[in-house]
C-alpha positions as CSV (number, residue, x, y, z in Angstrom):
1,M,9.5,1.4,21.7
2,P,8.7,5.0,22.7
3,T,5.8,5.6,25.0
4,T,3.7,8.8,25.0
5,A,1.4,10.0,27.8
6,I,-1.9,11.6,26.9
7,P,-1.2,15.4,26.8
8,A,-3.5,17.6,28.9
9,E,-4.2,19.7,25.8
10,A,-5.7,16.8,23.8
11,E,-8.9,18.4,22.6
12,A,-10.7,15.4,21.0
13,K,-10.7,11.6,21.1
14,I,-10.0,9.7,17.9
15,L,-11.6,6.3,17.2
16,V,-9.5,4.1,14.9
17,A,-11.3,1.0,13.6
18,G,-9.1,-1.8,12.3
19,T,-5.9,-3.4,13.5
20,G,-4.2,-4.1,10.1
21,P,-1.1,-2.1,9.2
22,A,-3.1,1.0,8.3
23,G,-5.1,1.0,11.5
24,L,-2.0,0.5,13.7
25,I,-0.1,3.3,11.8
26,A,-3.1,5.6,12.1
27,A,-3.4,5.0,15.9
28,L,0.4,5.7,16.4
29,S,0.3,8.8,14.1
30,F,-2.7,10.4,15.9
31,A,-1.2,9.7,19.3
32,G,2.1,11.2,18.1
33,A,0.2,14.3,17.1
34,G,-1.2,14.8,20.6
35,F,-4.6,13.1,20.3
36,A,-6.1,10.6,22.7
37,V,-6.8,7.5,20.6
38,T,-9.1,4.5,21.1
39,L,-8.2,1.7,18.8
40,V,-10.8,-1.0,18.2
41,G,-9.9,-4.4,16.8
42,P,-8.6,-7.8,17.8
43,E,-4.9,-8.8,17.9
44,P,-3.7,-8.6,14.3
45,N,-2.7,-11.6,12.2
46,I,1.1,-12.1,12.5
47,E,1.2,-15.2,10.4
48,D,0.7,-13.4,7.1
49,G,3.3,-14.7,4.7
50,R,3.1,-11.7,2.3
51,T,5.4,-8.8,2.2
52,T,4.8,-5.0,1.7
53,A,7.1,-2.8,-0.3
54,L,7.1,0.7,1.4
55,M,8.7,3.6,-0.4
56,N,10.9,6.2,1.3
57,P,8.1,8.7,2.1
58,A,6.1,5.9,3.9
59,L,9.3,5.0,5.7
60,E,9.6,8.6,6.9
61,T,6.2,8.1,8.6
62,L,7.3,4.9,10.2
63,D,10.4,6.7,11.5
64,R,8.3,9.5,13.0
65,I,6.2,7.0,14.9
66,G,9.3,5.2,16.2
67,V,9.3,1.8,14.4
68,L,11.6,2.1,11.4
69,T,14.8,1.1,13.3
70,A,13.2,-2.1,14.5
71,L,12.0,-2.9,11.0
72,S,15.1,-2.0,8.9
73,D,17.3,-5.0,9.9
74,Q,14.5,-7.4,9.0
75,S,13.8,-5.9,5.6
76,A,15.4,-5.7,2.2
77,P,16.3,-2.4,0.5
78,L,14.8,-1.8,-3.0
79,K,17.7,-0.3,-5.0
80,I,16.7,-1.3,-8.5
81,M,13.2,-1.8,-10.0
82,R,12.7,-3.3,-13.4
83,I,9.7,-3.8,-15.7
84,V,9.9,-6.6,-18.3
85,D,7.4,-7.0,-21.1
86,A,6.7,-10.7,-21.1
87,T,3.3,-10.6,-22.8
88,E,4.5,-12.6,-25.9
89,R,2.3,-10.4,-28.1
90,L,3.1,-8.8,-31.4
91,I,3.8,-5.4,-29.8
92,R,6.4,-5.6,-27.1
93,S,8.8,-3.2,-25.5
94,T,12.3,-3.5,-24.2
95,P,12.9,-3.7,-20.5
96,A,12.8,-0.5,-18.4
97,T,15.2,-0.4,-15.4
98,F,15.0,2.2,-12.7
99,H,18.0,2.9,-10.4
100,A,17.4,4.8,-7.1
101,G,20.9,6.3,-7.5
102,D,19.8,8.1,-10.7
103,I,17.6,10.4,-8.6
104,G,20.0,10.7,-5.7
105,E,18.4,8.1,-3.5
106,E,20.2,5.2,-1.8
107,R,17.1,3.1,-2.2
108,F,13.5,3.4,-3.3
109,G,12.2,1.8,-0.1
110,L,12.2,-1.4,1.9
111,N,10.4,-4.7,1.3
112,I,9.1,-5.7,4.7
113,P,7.6,-9.1,5.7
114,N,4.0,-8.5,6.8
115,K,4.4,-10.5,10.0
116,V,7.4,-8.4,11.0
117,L,5.6,-5.1,10.1
118,V,2.4,-6.0,12.0
119,A,4.1,-7.4,15.1
120,T,6.4,-4.3,15.4
121,L,3.5,-1.9,15.0
122,A,1.3,-3.8,17.5
123,Q,4.1,-3.8,20.0
124,A,4.5,0.0,19.6
125,V,0.7,0.5,20.0
126,A,0.7,-1.6,23.2
127,A,3.5,0.5,24.7
128,N,1.9,3.8,23.9
129,T,-0.2,5.2,26.8
130,S,-2.0,7.6,24.6
131,I,-3.8,4.6,22.9
132,D,-6.6,2.7,24.5
133,W,-6.7,-0.6,22.6
134,K,-10.1,-2.3,22.8
135,K,-9.3,-5.8,21.5
136,T,-12.8,-6.6,20.3
137,L,-15.0,-5.9,17.3
138,V,-17.4,-3.1,16.6
139,E,-21.0,-4.5,16.6
140,S,-22.6,-1.3,15.4
141,W,-21.8,2.4,14.5
142,N,-23.8,5.5,15.2
143,P,-22.0,8.5,13.6
144,G,-24.0,11.3,15.3
145,S,-24.0,15.0,14.7
146,D,-21.7,15.8,17.7
147,E,-19.7,12.6,18.0
148,A,-19.5,9.0,16.7
149,V,-20.4,6.1,19.0
150,A,-19.4,2.5,18.5
151,R,-21.1,-0.3,20.3
152,L,-18.6,-3.1,20.8
153,A,-19.1,-6.8,20.8
154,D,-18.4,-7.0,24.5
155,G,-21.4,-4.7,25.2
156,S,-19.5,-1.6,26.0
157,E,-19.5,1.7,24.0
158,V,-16.8,4.1,22.9
159,S,-17.1,7.5,21.3
160,G,-15.0,10.1,19.6
161,K,-15.1,13.2,17.5
162,L,-13.6,11.4,14.5
163,V,-13.7,7.8,13.2
164,V,-10.7,6.7,11.2
165,A,-12.0,3.8,9.1
166,A,-9.1,1.5,8.6
167,D,-11.4,-1.6,8.7
168,G,-10.8,-2.9,5.2
169,R,-12.4,-3.1,1.8
170,M,-15.8,-4.1,3.3
171,S,-15.6,-1.3,5.9
172,P,-18.6,-1.4,8.3
173,A,-17.7,2.2,9.4
174,R,-17.9,3.4,5.8
175,Q,-21.3,1.7,5.4
176,A,-22.6,3.3,8.6
177,A,-21.5,6.7,7.3
178,G,-23.6,6.3,4.2
179,I,-20.7,6.3,1.8
180,S,-21.4,4.3,-1.4
181,V,-18.7,2.5,-3.3
182,S,-18.1,1.7,-6.9
183,S,-16.6,-1.8,-7.2
184,H,-15.5,-4.1,-10.1
185,P,-14.1,-7.6,-9.8
186,F,-11.3,-8.6,-12.2
187,P,-10.9,-12.1,-13.8
188,Q,-7.7,-12.4,-11.9
189,A,-6.3,-13.8,-8.6
190,A,-2.9,-13.3,-7.0
191,L,-0.9,-16.3,-5.9
192,V,1.5,-15.1,-3.2
193,L,4.5,-17.0,-1.8
194,N,8.2,-16.7,-0.9
195,F,11.0,-18.6,-2.5
196,G,14.7,-19.2,-2.3
197,H,17.1,-18.9,-5.3
198,T,20.7,-19.7,-6.0
199,L,21.8,-16.3,-7.4
200,D,21.8,-13.0,-5.4
201,H,18.9,-10.7,-6.2
202,N,21.2,-7.6,-5.7
203,F,18.2,-5.7,-4.1
204,T,16.5,-5.7,-7.5
205,S,12.7,-6.1,-7.9
206,T,11.4,-7.3,-11.3
207,E,7.9,-6.9,-12.5
208,F,7.1,-9.1,-15.5
209,H,4.0,-7.9,-17.4
210,T,2.1,-10.9,-18.8
211,Q,-1.3,-11.3,-20.6
212,T,-2.9,-12.3,-17.2
213,G,-1.3,-9.5,-15.1
214,P,2.0,-8.8,-13.3
215,F,4.4,-11.5,-12.2
216,T,6.4,-9.6,-9.6
217,Q,9.6,-10.7,-7.7
218,V,10.6,-8.6,-4.8
219,P,13.8,-9.1,-2.7
220,L,13.8,-10.4,0.8
221,P,16.6,-10.1,3.4
222,G,19.6,-12.3,3.0
223,G,20.3,-11.9,-0.7
224,R,18.9,-15.2,-1.9
225,R,15.2,-15.1,-1.0
226,S,12.4,-13.2,-2.6
227,S,8.7,-12.8,-2.4
228,L,6.4,-13.4,-5.4
229,V,3.1,-12.0,-6.5
230,C,1.8,-14.0,-9.5
231,V,-1.4,-12.6,-11.0
232,V,-3.2,-15.1,-13.2
233,R,-6.8,-16.3,-13.8
234,P,-8.4,-17.6,-10.7
235,E,-8.5,-21.2,-11.9
236,T,-4.8,-21.0,-12.9
237,A,-4.0,-19.7,-9.4
238,S,-5.7,-22.7,-7.8
239,E,-3.9,-25.1,-10.2
240,L,-0.5,-23.6,-9.4
241,A,-1.1,-23.7,-5.7
242,A,-1.9,-27.4,-6.0
243,L,1.4,-28.3,-7.6
244,D,4.1,-30.0,-5.5
245,D,7.1,-27.9,-4.5
246,D,9.4,-29.2,-7.3
247,A,6.8,-28.6,-10.0
248,L,5.9,-25.1,-8.8
249,S,9.6,-24.2,-8.3
250,L,10.4,-25.2,-11.9
251,H,7.4,-23.2,-13.2
252,I,8.5,-20.0,-11.4
253,E,12.1,-20.4,-12.5
254,R,10.9,-20.7,-16.2
255,R,8.6,-17.7,-15.8
256,M,11.5,-15.7,-14.5
257,Q,13.8,-16.8,-17.3
258,S,16.1,-18.3,-14.7
259,M,17.4,-14.9,-13.9
260,L,17.9,-15.9,-10.2
261,G,19.1,-19.4,-10.9
262,R,17.4,-22.4,-9.3
263,V,14.3,-21.7,-7.4
264,A,12.9,-23.5,-4.3
265,V,9.4,-22.4,-3.1
266,E,8.7,-22.1,0.6
267,P,5.5,-23.2,2.5
268,K,2.4,-21.1,2.9
269,R,1.0,-20.3,-0.5
270,Q,-1.9,-17.8,-0.5
271,I,-4.5,-16.8,-3.1
272,Y,-6.3,-13.5,-3.2
273,P,-9.0,-12.5,-5.7
274,L,-8.4,-9.1,-7.4
275,S,-10.9,-6.2,-7.7
276,T,-11.0,-2.5,-7.8
277,S,-13.1,-0.3,-5.4
278,T,-13.4,3.5,-5.0
279,P,-15.8,5.2,-2.6
280,K,-17.9,8.1,-3.8
281,R,-16.5,10.2,-0.9
282,F,-13.5,9.7,1.3
283,A,-15.1,11.3,4.4
284,R,-18.6,11.9,5.7
285,N,-20.6,12.0,8.9
286,R,-17.4,12.0,11.1
287,V,-16.0,9.0,9.3
288,A,-12.7,9.4,7.3
289,L,-11.6,6.5,5.1
290,V,-7.9,5.3,5.0
291,G,-6.2,2.3,3.4
292,E,-8.4,-0.3,1.7
293,A,-11.6,1.3,3.1
294,A,-10.6,4.2,0.7
295,H,-9.1,2.4,-2.3
296,V,-8.6,-1.1,-3.6
297,F,-6.8,-2.0,-6.8
298,P,-4.5,-4.7,-8.2
299,P,-0.9,-5.1,-6.8
300,I,1.0,-3.2,-9.5
301,G,3.8,-0.7,-8.8
302,A,3.8,-1.1,-5.0
303,Q,1.0,1.5,-4.4
304,G,-1.4,-0.1,-1.8
305,L,-0.2,0.7,1.7
306,N,2.0,3.6,0.5
307,L,-1.2,5.3,-0.7
308,G,-2.8,4.4,2.6
309,I,0.0,6.0,4.6
310,R,-0.5,9.2,2.6
311,D,-4.2,9.0,3.6
312,I,-3.1,8.9,7.3
313,V,-0.5,11.7,6.9
314,D,-3.1,14.0,5.3
315,L,-5.8,13.1,7.8
316,V,-3.6,13.8,10.8
317,D,-2.6,17.1,9.3
318,V,-6.3,18.1,8.6
319,S,-7.3,17.0,12.1
320,S,-4.4,18.9,13.8
321,K,-5.7,22.1,12.1
322,N,-9.2,21.3,13.4
323,R,-8.3,20.1,16.9
324,S,-11.5,21.0,18.7
325,D,-13.6,19.0,16.3
326,P,-11.6,16.9,13.7
327,G,-14.7,15.2,12.5
328,S,-16.6,18.4,11.7
329,D,-18.1,18.9,8.2
330,K,-15.4,21.4,7.4
331,A,-12.6,18.9,8.3
332,M,-14.3,16.1,6.4
333,I,-14.7,18.2,3.2
334,T,-11.1,19.3,3.5
335,Y,-9.8,15.8,3.8
336,D,-12.0,14.6,0.9
337,L,-10.7,17.3,-1.4
338,R,-7.1,16.8,-0.4
339,R,-7.1,13.0,-0.9
340,R,-9.2,12.8,-4.0
341,P,-6.6,13.8,-6.7
342,D,-4.0,11.4,-5.4
343,I,-6.3,8.5,-4.9
344,V,-8.2,8.9,-8.2
345,A,-4.9,9.4,-10.1
346,R,-3.2,6.3,-8.6
347,T,-6.2,4.1,-8.8
348,S,-6.9,5.1,-12.4
349,A,-3.3,4.5,-13.5
350,V,-3.0,1.1,-11.9
351,N,-6.4,0.0,-13.3
352,L,-5.6,1.3,-16.7
353,L,-2.3,-0.6,-16.8
354,N,-3.9,-3.7,-15.6
355,R,-6.7,-3.5,-18.2
356,S,-4.1,-2.9,-20.9
357,L,-2.4,-6.2,-20.0
358,L,-5.7,-8.1,-20.2
359,S,-6.9,-6.3,-23.4
360,N,-6.6,-8.0,-26.8
361,M,-7.2,-4.6,-28.5
362,L,-4.2,-3.5,-30.6
363,P,-4.4,0.2,-29.7
364,A,-4.2,-0.6,-26.0
365,Q,-1.2,-2.8,-26.5
366,I,0.5,-0.2,-28.7
367,A,-0.1,2.5,-26.0
368,R,1.3,0.4,-23.2
369,S,4.3,-0.8,-25.2
370,A,5.1,2.7,-26.4
371,T,5.0,4.1,-22.8
372,L,7.3,1.3,-21.5
373,E,9.6,1.8,-24.5
374,L,9.9,5.5,-23.8
375,L,10.7,4.8,-20.1
376,G,13.3,2.3,-21.1
377,R,15.1,4.6,-23.5
378,F,14.5,8.2,-22.2
379,A,16.4,8.8,-19.0
380,P,14.7,12.2,-18.1
381,L,11.3,10.5,-18.4
382,R,12.4,7.6,-16.1
383,A,13.6,10.1,-13.6
384,F,10.3,11.9,-13.7
385,F,8.3,8.7,-13.1
386,M,10.7,7.7,-10.3
387,R,10.3,11.0,-8.5
388,E,6.5,10.9,-8.9
389,G,6.4,7.4,-7.7
390,L,8.1,8.4,-4.4
391,H,6.7,11.9,-3.8
392,P,3.6,12.9,-5.8
393,G,4.3,16.3,-7.4
394,S,8.1,16.0,-7.0
395,G,8.5,14.9,-10.6
396,F,6.7,18.0,-11.9
397,S,8.8,20.2,-9.5
398,A,12.1,18.7,-10.7
399,L,10.9,19.1,-14.4
400,G,10.0,22.7,-13.7
401,S,13.4,23.4,-12.1
402,A,15.2,21.9,-15.1
403,L,13.2,24.0,-17.5
404,R,13.9,27.2,-15.6
405,E,17.6,26.4,-15.6
406,Q,17.5,25.9,-19.4
407,I,15.7,29.2,-19.9
408,Q,18.2,31.0,-17.7
409,R,21.2,29.7,-19.7
């Protein structure tokens, strides 16, 4: 892993709270931009059995901070993504299939095991001399007018001009900054596990839309292993998790219509309740929110950490343009305004789709089905959504270029 010494011109210290993927990426990104960084948080959990699908723009960020090469060999490329309407309702659409090659990409991204991602990031942080890692918890925050101060559980204090709150959906740093949150629980839980199968996945991810939420298979390295996120009612998630291996394997195989042949589940099933959460602001009182401190929504369309990495990219850019005081009111307002459209749009779209799956109202079902039908049948619309999914704004840019070419002919 590359190491970087603290440059003499580093004008301000950055405090990063949280040692999940977002916090580790934030620390490495700020260090790479020439800031001295204090990272606060314990050694991360490297036993998480989940995976994270990161799209190409997020992978570019991982490449810039020097970890992509180490991750690539232990990840599975996502070359095809498919949506199947499995709601069994009166109004249903045909499957929509998205090929990365249709928009000139070799892949949409990589599906990375969380334990590999976190371990690789933590190793890079430990090797980076621009990052002072305090492996403890923050006991209290005092975001003052000139700098923010964190009192740590070991009795020491650290301070900085900017706090990067990557400390999760219950973010103590966000609370200390006085940022209120609008939250809503869903009557859903996600059962997460990995499984083997007898047919090759061909680097294809399939998202089945059901009445209780998405049932999503994502390829793992090796060709015949995949990860699964099964969104159902909380009581159903508990019932499924309690099944023996053979019974659960058969259930998954049937839900997937045997498209990957025989299924064999692996150990370590995990259950996560689902909710949505959006702060009223994304920065205030020297505290800028990234990752789940800034947005929480159901696992649909591989948005979570991809959106969090865009938070980090924008925050580093804003901070680099305000080097003497990256936590100033001006910088906080700029960051809030820059992130608001992307976060609100993505959160609203995911929540709307999730609610349309749960809704028994015919208009909602018709609207969802009609959209999927158009995506399945109309190639230019599919290309638009693929580009927007990778690079926000690029779909509109490509559409504008196509219209200009038509006008000039």
